[in-house]
C-alpha positions as CSV (number, residue, x, y, z in Angstrom):
1,M,-17.9,1.2,-14.8
2,W,-17.5,5.0,-14.9
3,R,-20.0,7.0,-12.9
4,K,-21.1,10.6,-13.3
5,T,-18.8,13.1,-11.8
6,L,-18.4,16.8,-11.3
7,A,-14.9,16.6,-12.6
8,E,-14.3,19.2,-15.4
9,K,-12.8,18.1,-18.7
10,R,-9.4,19.7,-17.9
11,D,-9.3,17.5,-14.8
12,L,-10.1,14.4,-16.8
13,I,-7.3,15.2,-19.3
14,E,-4.9,16.1,-16.6
15,M,-5.6,12.9,-14.8
16,F,-4.8,11.0,-18.0
17,R,-1.6,13.0,-18.5
18,K,-0.4,12.2,-15.0
19,M,-1.4,8.5,-15.3
20,A,0.5,8.3,-18.6
21,L,3.6,9.9,-17.0
22,L,3.5,7.5,-14.0
23,K,2.9,4.4,-16.1
24,M,5.6,5.3,-18.7
25,N,8.1,6.4,-16.0
26,D,7.7,3.1,-14.3
27,E,8.2,1.2,-17.6
28,K,11.3,3.3,-18.4
29,L,12.8,2.7,-15.0
30,R,12.3,-1.1,-15.1
31,S,13.7,-1.3,-18.6
32,T,16.7,0.9,-17.6
33,I,17.4,-1.3,-14.6
34,K,17.1,-4.5,-16.7
35,S,19.6,-3.1,-19.2
36,G,22.2,-2.4,-16.5
37,R,22.4,1.3,-17.2
38,L,21.2,2.1,-13.7
39,S,21.4,-0.1,-10.5
40,M,19.1,0.6,-7.6
41,P,16.5,-0.9,-5.3
42,Y,13.1,-0.1,-6.9
43,Y,9.6,-0.4,-5.6
44,S,7.3,-0.4,-8.6
45,S,4.1,1.6,-8.4
46,R,2.7,0.2,-11.7
47,G,-1.0,-0.4,-11.4
48,Q,-1.5,2.3,-8.7
49,E,-1.3,5.4,-11.0
50,V,-4.9,6.5,-10.5
51,I,-4.6,7.4,-6.8
52,P,-1.9,10.2,-7.0
53,A,-3.2,11.3,-10.4
54,A,-6.7,11.9,-9.0
55,V,-5.5,13.4,-5.7
56,S,-2.9,15.7,-7.3
57,V,-5.3,17.4,-9.8
58,C,-7.3,18.5,-6.7
59,L,-4.3,20.0,-5.0
60,R,-2.7,23.4,-5.4
61,K,1.0,23.8,-6.2
62,E,1.7,25.1,-2.7
63,D,0.1,22.1,-1.0
64,Y,2.2,19.4,0.6
65,I,2.6,15.7,0.3
66,C,4.5,13.1,2.4
67,T,5.0,9.8,0.8
68,I,6.8,6.4,1.2
69,Y,9.5,4.4,-0.6
70,R,6.9,3.1,-3.1
71,G,6.0,6.8,-3.8
72,I,7.8,7.9,-6.9
73,H,4.4,8.1,-8.6
74,D,3.1,10.4,-5.8
75,S,6.1,12.7,-6.2
76,L,5.9,13.0,-10.0
77,A,2.1,13.5,-9.9
78,K,2.6,16.4,-7.4
79,G,5.1,18.0,-9.8
80,A,8.6,16.9,-8.8
81,P,10.9,17.7,-11.8
82,L,11.5,14.7,-13.9
83,K,15.2,15.3,-14.8
84,Q,16.1,16.0,-11.2
85,V,14.2,12.9,-10.0
86,W,16.0,10.7,-12.4
87,A,19.4,12.2,-11.4
88,E,18.5,11.4,-7.8
89,L,17.6,7.8,-8.7
90,A,21.0,7.6,-10.4
91,G,22.8,9.0,-7.3
92,R,24.0,12.1,-9.2
93,I,24.8,15.6,-7.9
94,D,22.0,17.2,-10.0
95,G,19.4,15.1,-8.2
96,T,16.7,16.5,-6.0
97,C,18.8,15.5,-2.9
98,K,22.2,15.9,-4.6
99,G,22.3,12.1,-5.1
100,K,22.4,11.4,-1.4
101,G,18.8,10.2,-1.1
102,G,18.3,7.8,-3.9
103,P,15.0,6.1,-4.9
104,M,13.7,5.8,-1.3
105,H,14.2,9.5,-0.3
106,I,12.9,11.7,-3.1
107,T,12.4,15.2,-1.6
108,H,11.6,18.5,-3.5
109,P,9.9,21.1,-1.3
110,A,9.6,23.6,-4.2
111,S,6.9,21.3,-5.7
112,G,5.4,20.4,-2.3
113,V,7.1,16.9,-2.1
114,M,8.2,17.3,1.5
115,I,9.6,13.8,2.2
116,T,9.8,10.3,0.9
117,T,10.5,8.0,3.8
118,G,11.5,4.4,4.1
119,I,10.1,4.2,7.7
120,V,6.7,2.5,7.6
121,G,4.0,4.7,9.0
122,S,6.1,7.8,9.4
123,T,4.4,9.9,6.7
124,M,1.4,10.5,9.0
125,P,3.0,12.2,12.0
126,I,5.2,14.3,9.7
127,A,2.2,15.3,7.7
128,N,0.5,16.4,10.9
129,G,3.4,18.6,11.7
130,L,3.2,20.3,8.3
131,A,-0.6,20.6,8.6
132,W,-0.2,22.1,12.1
133,A,2.2,24.7,10.8
134,S,-0.3,25.6,8.1
135,Q,-3.1,25.9,10.6
136,L,-1.0,28.2,12.8
137,S,0.2,30.4,9.9
138,G,-3.1,30.4,8.1
139,D,-1.4,29.7,4.8
140,G,-4.3,27.6,3.4
141,R,-2.2,24.6,2.6
142,V,-3.5,21.0,2.7
143,T,-1.1,18.2,3.4
144,I,-1.6,14.6,2.0
145,A,-0.1,11.7,3.9
146,Y,0.3,8.7,1.6
147,F,0.9,5.2,3.1
148,G,0.1,1.5,2.5
149,D,-2.3,-0.9,4.1
150,G,0.4,-2.4,6.3
151,A,1.2,1.0,7.8
152,S,-2.3,1.2,9.2
153,N,-1.3,-1.3,11.8
154,I,1.6,0.8,13.0
155,G,1.2,2.9,16.2
156,A,2.0,6.1,14.3
157,F,-1.2,5.7,12.2
158,H,-3.4,5.7,15.3
159,E,-1.5,8.5,17.0
160,A,-1.6,10.7,13.9
161,L,-5.3,10.2,13.2
162,N,-6.2,10.9,16.8
163,L,-4.2,14.1,16.9
164,A,-5.3,15.3,13.5
165,S,-9.0,14.9,14.5
166,L,-8.5,16.5,17.9
167,W,-6.9,19.6,16.4
168,K,-8.9,19.5,13.1
169,L,-5.7,19.7,11.1
170,P,-5.9,20.3,7.3
171,V,-4.6,16.9,6.4
172,V,-5.9,14.0,4.3
173,F,-4.7,10.4,5.0
174,V,-4.6,8.4,1.7
175,C,-4.1,4.7,2.2
176,S,-3.2,2.8,-1.0
177,N,-4.5,-0.7,-0.1
178,N,-2.8,-3.0,-2.6
179,G,-3.7,-6.1,-0.7
180,Y,-0.2,-6.8,0.7
181,A,2.0,-5.5,3.4
182,E,5.4,-6.4,1.8
183,H,4.8,-10.1,1.3
184,T,1.9,-10.6,3.8
185,K,-1.6,-10.8,2.5
186,Y,-4.0,-8.3,3.9
187,S,-6.3,-10.8,5.6
188,S,-3.3,-12.4,7.4
189,G,-2.2,-9.2,9.0
190,T,-5.2,-6.9,9.5
191,A,-8.2,-7.8,11.7
192,I,-10.6,-5.4,10.2
193,D,-12.1,-5.8,6.7
194,R,-11.9,-2.1,5.8
195,I,-9.2,0.3,7.0
196,S,-11.6,3.2,6.5
197,K,-13.7,1.9,9.4
198,R,-10.9,2.9,11.7
199,A,-11.8,6.6,11.0
200,E,-14.9,6.3,13.2
201,S,-12.7,5.7,16.3
202,Y,-11.1,9.1,15.7
203,S,-14.3,11.0,14.8
204,M,-13.4,11.7,11.2
205,P,-14.9,10.7,7.9
206,G,-13.6,7.5,6.4
207,V,-14.3,6.2,2.9
208,T,-13.3,3.2,0.9
209,V,-13.1,3.9,-2.8
210,D,-12.0,2.0,-5.9
211,G,-8.5,3.4,-6.3
212,N,-8.4,2.2,-9.9
213,D,-11.5,4.3,-10.9
214,P,-10.3,7.9,-11.7
215,L,-13.7,9.4,-11.4
216,L,-14.5,7.9,-8.0
217,M,-11.0,8.6,-6.7
218,H,-11.2,12.2,-7.9
219,A,-14.6,12.8,-6.2
220,A,-13.4,11.3,-2.9
221,A,-10.1,13.3,-3.0
222,R,-11.8,16.6,-3.9
223,E,-14.3,16.3,-1.1
224,A,-11.7,15.5,1.5
225,I,-9.3,18.2,0.3
226,E,-12.0,20.9,0.2
227,R,-13.1,19.9,3.7
228,A,-9.6,20.1,5.0
229,R,-8.9,23.5,3.4
230,E,-12.2,24.9,4.8
231,G,-11.2,24.0,8.4
232,G,-13.4,20.8,8.6
233,G,-10.4,18.6,9.6
234,P,-9.0,15.4,8.3
235,T,-10.4,12.5,6.3
236,L,-9.2,8.9,5.9
237,I,-9.4,7.6,2.3
238,E,-8.8,3.9,1.7
239,A,-8.1,3.4,-2.0
240,I,-8.3,-0.2,-3.2
241,T,-5.7,-1.1,-5.8
242,F,-3.0,-3.6,-6.7
243,R,0.7,-3.5,-7.3
244,F,1.6,-5.3,-10.6
245,Y,5.3,-6.1,-9.8
246,G,5.3,-7.2,-6.2
247,H,6.8,-5.6,-3.1
248,V,10.2,-5.0,-4.6
249,F,11.2,-5.1,-8.3
250,G,12.6,-8.6,-8.9
251,D,10.6,-10.6,-6.4
252,D,9.0,-13.8,-7.7
253,D,5.5,-13.2,-6.3
254,S,5.4,-16.7,-4.8
255,Y,3.4,-15.4,-1.9
256,M,0.5,-14.5,-4.2
257,S,-2.3,-16.8,-5.1
258,P,-1.9,-18.5,-8.6
259,G,-3.2,-16.2,-11.3
260,E,-3.8,-13.3,-8.9
261,R,-1.4,-10.9,-10.5
262,A,-2.5,-11.8,-14.0
263,A,-6.2,-11.2,-13.2
264,H,-5.5,-7.7,-11.9
265,M,-3.2,-6.8,-14.8
266,E,-6.1,-7.7,-17.2
267,K,-8.0,-4.9,-15.5
268,D,-5.2,-2.3,-15.9
269,P,-6.9,1.0,-15.2
270,Y,-4.7,2.9,-17.7
271,P,-6.1,1.5,-21.0
272,I,-9.6,1.3,-19.5
273,Y,-9.5,5.0,-18.7
274,R,-7.9,5.9,-22.0
275,N,-10.7,4.1,-23.9
276,W,-13.3,5.7,-21.7
277,L,-12.0,9.2,-22.6
278,L,-12.2,8.3,-26.3
279,A,-15.6,6.7,-26.1
280,N,-17.1,9.7,-24.3
281,N,-15.6,12.3,-26.7
282,H,-13.4,13.9,-24.0
283,A,-10.4,13.5,-26.2
284,T,-9.3,12.3,-29.6
285,E,-6.8,9.6,-30.4
286,N,-4.4,12.2,-31.8
287,E,-4.6,14.2,-28.6
288,L,-3.9,11.3,-26.3
289,A,-1.2,9.9,-28.5
290,A,0.5,13.4,-28.5
291,I,0.5,13.4,-24.7
292,E,2.1,9.9,-24.7
293,T,4.7,10.9,-27.4
294,G,5.7,14.0,-25.5
295,I,6.1,12.1,-22.2
296,A,8.3,9.5,-23.9
297,A,10.6,12.2,-25.2
298,E,10.7,13.8,-21.7
299,L,11.7,10.5,-20.1
300,E,14.5,9.9,-22.6
301,E,15.8,13.4,-21.9
302,A,15.6,12.7,-18.1
303,L,17.6,9.5,-18.5
304,Q,20.3,11.2,-20.5
305,F,20.4,14.1,-18.1
306,A,20.8,11.6,-15.2
307,L,23.6,9.7,-16.9
308,A,25.4,12.9,-17.9
309,S,25.3,14.3,-14.3
310,P,28.4,13.7,-12.2
311,Y,28.5,11.8,-9.0
312,P,28.7,13.9,-5.9
313,D,32.1,14.7,-4.5
314,A,33.2,12.8,-1.4
315,A,33.0,16.0,0.6
316,E,29.3,16.1,-0.1
317,I,28.7,13.4,2.6
318,Y,29.4,16.0,5.3
319,R,27.1,18.7,3.9
320,D,23.4,19.2,5.0
321,V,24.3,17.5,8.3
322,F,25.5,20.1,10.8
323,Q,23.9,23.5,11.4
324,H,27.3,25.3,11.6
325,E,28.0,24.3,8.0
326,V,24.7,25.7,6.9
327,E,25.5,29.0,8.6
328,A,29.0,29.0,7.1
329,A,27.6,28.5,3.6
Protein backbone atom coordinates (compact mmCIF):
# COMPACT_ATOMS: atom_id res chain seq x y z
CA MET A 1 0.00 0.00 0.00
CA TRP A 2 2.72 2.45 0.97
CA ARG A 3 4.83 3.87 -1.81
CA LYS A 4 8.34 5.29 -1.81
CA THR A 5 8.53 8.87 -0.65
CA LEU A 6 11.07 11.58 -0.04
CA ALA A 7 9.56 12.18 3.40
CA GLU A 8 12.23 12.20 6.08
CA LYS A 9 11.92 10.07 9.19
CA ARG A 10 11.12 13.10 11.34
CA ASP A 11 8.14 13.83 9.07
CA LEU A 12 6.99 10.21 9.27
CA ILE A 13 7.02 10.29 13.06
CA GLU A 14 5.51 13.75 13.26
CA MET A 15 2.67 12.65 10.98
CA PHE A 16 2.03 9.76 13.36
CA ARG A 17 2.09 12.06 16.37
CA LYS A 18 -0.42 14.39 14.76
CA MET A 19 -2.63 11.50 13.64
CA ALA A 20 -2.56 10.08 17.16
CA LEU A 21 -3.50 13.45 18.63
CA LEU A 22 -6.40 13.92 16.21
CA LYS A 23 -7.72 10.38 16.64
CA MET A 24 -7.46 10.41 20.43
CA ASN A 25 -8.86 13.92 20.71
CA ASP A 26 -11.93 12.86 18.76
CA GLU A 27 -12.38 9.78 20.94
CA LYS A 28 -12.02 11.89 24.09
CA LEU A 29 -14.55 14.42 22.85
CA ARG A 30 -17.13 11.81 21.93
CA SER A 31 -16.79 10.01 25.27
CA THR A 32 -17.00 13.33 27.15
CA ILE A 33 -20.17 14.32 25.31
CA LYS A 34 -21.69 10.88 25.92
CA SER A 35 -20.93 11.16 29.63
CA GLY A 36 -22.75 14.48 29.84
CA ARG A 37 -19.74 16.43 31.11
CA LEU A 38 -19.89 18.69 28.05
CA SER A 39 -22.78 19.47 25.73
CA MET A 40 -22.20 20.83 22.23
CA PRO A 41 -22.85 20.17 18.56
CA TYR A 42 -19.93 18.15 17.27
CA TYR A 43 -18.84 17.25 13.75
CA SER A 44 -16.49 14.32 14.14
CA SER A 45 -13.41 14.17 11.94
CA ARG A 46 -12.56 10.58 12.87
CA GLY A 47 -11.19 8.75 9.85
CA GLN A 48 -9.85 11.91 8.20
CA GLU A 49 -6.74 12.41 10.34
CA VAL A 50 -4.20 11.80 7.59
CA ILE A 51 -5.06 14.90 5.56
CA PRO A 52 -4.21 17.69 8.03
CA ALA A 53 -1.40 15.65 9.58
CA ALA A 54 0.36 15.33 6.23
CA VAL A 55 -0.34 18.91 5.20
CA SER A 56 0.76 20.43 8.50
CA VAL A 57 4.18 18.76 8.61
CA CYS A 58 4.89 20.55 5.33
CA LEU A 59 3.90 23.97 6.71
CA ARG A 60 5.86 26.51 8.70
CA LYS A 61 4.57 27.84 12.01
CA GLU A 62 3.85 31.24 10.44
CA ASP A 63 1.77 29.79 7.59
CA TYR A 64 -2.01 30.14 7.69
CA ILE A 65 -4.98 27.79 7.52
CA CYS A 66 -8.69 28.47 7.10
CA THR A 67 -10.99 25.61 7.98
CA ILE A 68 -14.62 24.61 8.42
CA TYR A 69 -16.87 23.40 11.25
CA ARG A 70 -15.59 19.83 10.74
CA GLY A 71 -12.09 21.20 11.20
CA ILE A 72 -10.93 20.67 14.75
CA HIS A 73 -8.39 18.19 13.38
CA ASP A 74 -7.08 20.85 10.98
CA SER A 75 -6.66 23.34 13.83
CA LEU A 76 -4.91 20.93 16.20
CA ALA A 77 -2.63 19.63 13.46
CA LYS A 78 -1.56 23.21 12.72
CA GLY A 79 -0.71 23.76 16.38
CA ALA A 80 -3.72 25.32 18.10
CA PRO A 81 -3.14 24.89 21.88
CA LEU A 82 -5.03 21.89 23.23
CA LYS A 83 -6.10 23.37 26.57
CA GLN A 84 -7.44 26.57 25.04
CA VAL A 85 -9.24 24.61 22.31
CA TRP A 86 -10.99 22.45 24.89
CA ALA A 87 -11.92 25.52 26.93
CA GLU A 88 -13.44 27.02 23.79
CA LEU A 89 -15.39 23.85 23.11
CA ALA A 90 -16.71 24.10 26.67
CA GLY A 91 -17.70 27.76 26.20
CA ARG A 92 -15.25 29.01 28.85
CA ILE A 93 -13.39 32.30 29.17
CA ASP A 94 -9.97 30.67 28.76
CA GLY A 95 -10.92 29.40 25.32
CA THR A 96 -9.27 30.54 22.11
CA CYS A 97 -12.23 32.88 21.51
CA LYS A 98 -13.10 33.49 25.18
CA GLY A 99 -15.85 30.89 24.96
CA LYS A 100 -17.83 32.88 22.41
CA GLY A 101 -17.01 30.80 19.34
CA GLY A 102 -17.59 27.25 20.43
CA PRO A 103 -16.79 24.15 18.36
CA MET A 104 -17.75 25.73 15.02
CA HIS A 105 -15.53 28.80 15.36
CA ILE A 106 -12.09 27.82 16.65
CA THR A 107 -9.65 30.66 15.87
CA HIS A 108 -6.05 31.07 17.03
CA PRO A 109 -3.97 33.41 14.84
CA ALA A 110 -0.82 32.85 16.92
CA SER A 111 -0.64 29.29 15.57
CA GLY A 112 -1.86 30.27 12.09
CA VAL A 113 -5.43 29.06 12.60
CA MET A 114 -7.06 32.14 11.14
CA ILE A 115 -10.68 31.04 11.07
CA THR A 116 -13.06 28.14 11.50
CA THR A 117 -16.28 28.95 9.69
CA GLY A 118 -19.72 27.39 9.58
CA ILE A 119 -20.51 28.96 6.21
CA VAL A 120 -20.00 26.35 3.50
CA GLY A 121 -17.43 27.42 0.93
CA SER A 122 -16.27 30.52 2.77
CA THR A 123 -12.76 29.33 3.64
CA MET A 124 -11.60 29.80 0.06
CA PRO A 125 -12.19 33.54 -0.50
CA ILE A 126 -10.91 34.26 3.02
CA ALA A 127 -7.77 32.24 2.27
CA ASN A 128 -7.33 34.26 -0.91
CA GLY A 129 -7.40 37.47 1.11
CA LEU A 130 -4.71 36.18 3.46
CA ALA A 131 -2.63 34.91 0.54
CA TRP A 132 -2.96 38.24 -1.27
CA ALA A 133 -1.73 40.04 1.85
CA SER A 134 1.25 37.68 1.97
CA GLN A 135 1.96 38.31 -1.70
CA LEU A 136 1.85 42.08 -1.22
CA SER A 137 4.01 42.04 1.91
CA GLY A 138 6.40 39.37 0.65
CA ASP A 139 6.27 37.56 4.00
CA GLY A 140 6.65 34.12 2.38
CA ARG A 141 3.56 32.64 4.01
CA VAL A 142 1.40 29.98 2.38
CA THR A 143 -2.31 29.71 3.17
CA ILE A 144 -4.28 26.45 3.18
CA ALA A 145 -8.02 26.50 2.48
CA TYR A 146 -9.69 23.34 3.80
CA PHE A 147 -13.20 22.45 2.63
CA GLY A 148 -15.44 19.49 1.85
CA ASP A 149 -16.66 18.04 -1.43
CA GLY A 150 -20.04 19.71 -1.10
CA ALA A 151 -18.38 23.14 -0.96
CA SER A 152 -16.91 22.59 -4.42
CA ASN A 153 -20.43 23.20 -5.78
CA ILE A 154 -20.67 26.61 -4.11
CA GLY A 155 -20.05 29.75 -6.16
CA ALA A 156 -17.29 30.86 -3.79
CA PHE A 157 -15.23 27.83 -4.84
CA HIS A 158 -15.20 28.86 -8.48
CA GLU A 159 -14.67 32.55 -7.76
CA ALA A 160 -11.79 31.80 -5.40
CA LEU A 161 -10.00 29.39 -7.73
CA ASN A 162 -10.31 31.79 -10.65
CA LEU A 163 -8.88 34.74 -8.71
CA ALA A 164 -6.14 32.69 -7.04
CA SER A 165 -4.95 31.46 -10.43
CA LEU A 166 -5.24 34.88 -12.06
CA TRP A 167 -3.07 36.51 -9.39
CA LYS A 168 -0.90 33.42 -8.70
CA LEU A 169 -1.65 33.60 -5.01
CA PRO A 170 0.33 31.47 -2.51
CA VAL A 171 -2.67 29.35 -1.55
CA VAL A 172 -3.43 25.62 -1.62
CA PHE A 173 -7.03 24.42 -1.83
CA VAL A 174 -7.45 21.12 0.04
CA CYS A 175 -10.76 19.34 -0.51
CA SER A 176 -11.50 16.52 1.93
CA ASN A 177 -13.80 14.43 -0.24
CA ASN A 178 -15.49 12.11 2.27
CA GLY A 179 -18.22 11.07 -0.14
CA TYR A 180 -21.07 13.05 1.41
CA ALA A 181 -22.23 16.66 1.44
CA GLU A 182 -24.00 16.56 4.79
CA HIS A 183 -26.47 13.71 4.07
CA THR A 184 -26.23 13.76 0.26
CA LYS A 185 -24.12 11.16 -1.51
CA TYR A 186 -21.42 12.58 -3.78
CA SER A 187 -22.88 11.14 -6.98
CA SER A 188 -26.29 12.66 -6.20
CA GLY A 189 -25.00 16.20 -5.96
CA THR A 190 -21.88 16.55 -8.11
CA ALA A 191 -21.87 16.10 -11.88
CA ILE A 192 -18.14 15.49 -12.28
CA ASP A 193 -16.41 12.30 -11.15
CA ARG A 194 -13.33 14.05 -9.77
CA ILE A 195 -13.30 17.50 -8.18
CA SER A 196 -9.64 17.88 -9.13
CA LYS A 197 -10.67 18.07 -12.80
CA ARG A 198 -12.15 21.49 -12.11
CA ALA A 199 -8.64 22.88 -11.62
CA GLU A 200 -8.07 22.76 -15.38
CA SER A 201 -10.81 25.34 -15.88
CA TYR A 202 -8.76 27.78 -13.81
CA SER A 203 -5.32 26.96 -15.23
CA MET A 204 -3.92 25.46 -12.06
CA PRO A 205 -2.63 21.99 -11.16
CA GLY A 206 -5.24 19.63 -9.79
CA VAL A 207 -4.58 16.25 -8.22
CA THR A 208 -6.70 13.52 -6.67
CA VAL A 209 -4.88 11.61 -3.95
CA ASP A 210 -5.73 8.88 -1.46
CA GLY A 211 -6.33 11.04 1.60
CA ASN A 212 -5.90 8.00 3.86
CA ASP A 213 -2.35 7.34 2.64
CA PRO A 214 0.08 9.47 4.68
CA LEU A 215 2.93 9.13 2.20
CA LEU A 216 0.92 10.05 -0.88
CA MET A 217 -0.82 12.86 0.97
CA HIS A 218 2.50 14.20 2.22
CA ALA A 219 4.02 14.15 -1.27
CA ALA A 220 1.07 15.98 -2.81
CA ALA A 221 0.95 18.57 -0.04
CA ARG A 222 4.67 19.25 -0.08
CA GLU A 223 4.75 19.79 -3.84
CA ALA A 224 1.77 22.15 -3.73
CA ILE A 225 3.08 24.11 -0.74
CA GLU A 226 6.54 24.49 -2.22
CA ARG A 227 5.05 25.62 -5.53
CA ALA A 228 2.93 28.24 -3.78
CA ARG A 229 5.83 29.49 -1.64
CA GLU A 230 8.08 29.84 -4.68
CA GLY A 231 5.53 32.00 -6.53
CA GLY A 232 4.10 29.30 -8.77
CA GLY A 233 0.52 29.92 -7.69
CA PRO A 234 -2.25 27.73 -6.32
CA THR A 235 -2.99 24.01 -6.47
CA LEU A 236 -6.23 22.09 -5.94
CA ILE A 237 -5.79 18.86 -3.96
CA GLU A 238 -8.73 16.47 -3.73
CA ALA A 239 -8.10 14.03 -0.88
CA ILE A 240 -10.36 10.97 -0.90
CA THR A 241 -11.36 9.89 2.61
CA PHE A 242 -14.38 8.92 4.72
CA ARG A 243 -16.01 10.24 7.90
CA PHE A 244 -16.61 7.46 10.41
CA TYR A 245 -19.42 9.07 12.41
CA GLY A 246 -21.66 10.77 9.87
CA HIS A 247 -22.35 14.43 9.24
CA VAL A 248 -23.01 15.39 12.85
CA PHE A 249 -22.28 13.33 15.94
CA GLY A 250 -25.43 11.40 16.78
CA ASP A 251 -26.92 10.97 13.32
CA ASP A 252 -28.05 7.46 12.42
CA ASP A 253 -26.27 7.16 9.05
CA SER A 254 -29.52 5.95 7.47
CA TYR A 255 -28.59 7.78 4.26
CA MET A 256 -25.57 5.48 3.78
CA SER A 257 -25.54 2.18 1.96
CA PRO A 258 -25.76 -0.88 4.26
CA GLY A 259 -22.31 -1.84 5.48
CA GLU A 260 -20.63 1.20 3.93
CA ARG A 261 -19.38 2.73 7.14
CA ALA A 262 -18.22 -0.62 8.55
CA ALA A 263 -16.24 -1.35 5.39
CA HIS A 264 -14.38 1.95 5.65
CA MET A 265 -13.72 1.58 9.36
CA GLU A 266 -12.05 -1.75 8.67
CA LYS A 267 -9.51 0.24 6.61
CA ASP A 268 -8.85 2.76 9.40
CA PRO A 269 -5.62 4.51 8.31
CA TYR A 270 -4.34 5.00 11.86
CA PRO A 271 -3.54 1.36 12.77
CA ILE A 272 -2.42 0.68 9.20
CA TYR A 273 0.12 3.50 9.32
CA ARG A 274 1.19 2.57 12.85
CA ASN A 275 1.90 -1.00 11.75
CA TRP A 276 3.75 0.25 8.67
CA LEU A 277 6.08 2.38 10.79
CA LEU A 278 6.87 -0.65 12.96
CA ALA A 279 7.30 -3.06 10.04
CA ASN A 280 9.70 -0.72 8.26
CA ASN A 281 11.76 0.04 11.38
CA HIS A 282 10.89 3.73 11.44
CA ALA A 283 9.91 3.43 15.12
CA THR A 284 9.68 0.92 17.93
CA GLU A 285 6.55 -0.12 19.80
CA ASN A 286 7.84 1.62 22.91
CA GLU A 287 8.37 4.86 21.00
CA LEU A 288 4.89 4.91 19.51
CA ALA A 289 3.27 3.82 22.77
CA ALA A 290 5.07 6.64 24.57
CA ILE A 291 3.65 9.15 22.10
CA GLU A 292 0.14 7.80 22.67
CA THR A 293 0.52 7.75 26.45
CA GLY A 294 1.75 11.34 26.46
CA ILE A 295 -1.17 12.49 24.33
CA ALA A 296 -3.66 10.73 26.59
CA ALA A 297 -2.27 12.65 29.56
CA GLU A 298 -2.40 15.95 27.64
CA LEU A 299 -6.03 15.34 26.73
CA GLU A 300 -7.05 14.66 30.31
CA GLU A 301 -5.26 17.84 31.39
CA ALA A 302 -7.06 19.76 28.66
CA LEU A 303 -10.45 18.44 29.80
CA GLN A 304 -9.78 19.34 33.43
CA PHE A 305 -8.51 22.79 32.38
CA ALA A 306 -11.70 23.37 30.40
CA LEU A 307 -13.98 22.24 33.23
CA ALA A 308 -12.14 24.44 35.74
CA SER A 309 -12.27 27.52 33.55
CA PRO A 310 -15.13 29.94 34.37
CA TYR A 311 -17.86 30.88 31.95
CA PRO A 312 -17.48 34.34 30.39
CA ASP A 313 -19.15 37.25 32.14
CA ALA A 314 -22.32 38.55 30.53
CA ALA A 315 -20.48 41.76 29.64
CA GLU A 316 -18.22 39.74 27.36
CA ILE A 317 -20.99 39.59 24.77
CA TYR A 318 -20.35 43.25 23.97
CA ARG A 319 -16.58 42.89 23.59
CA ASP A 320 -14.75 42.34 20.30
CA VAL A 321 -17.71 43.83 18.46
CA PHE A 322 -17.25 47.58 18.13
CA GLN A 323 -14.05 49.38 17.15
CA HIS A 324 -14.40 52.10 19.80
CA GLU A 325 -14.28 49.44 22.50
CA VAL A 326 -11.02 48.13 21.10
CA GLU A 327 -9.58 51.62 21.12
CA ALA A 328 -10.79 52.23 24.68
CA ALA A 329 -9.14 49.02 25.83
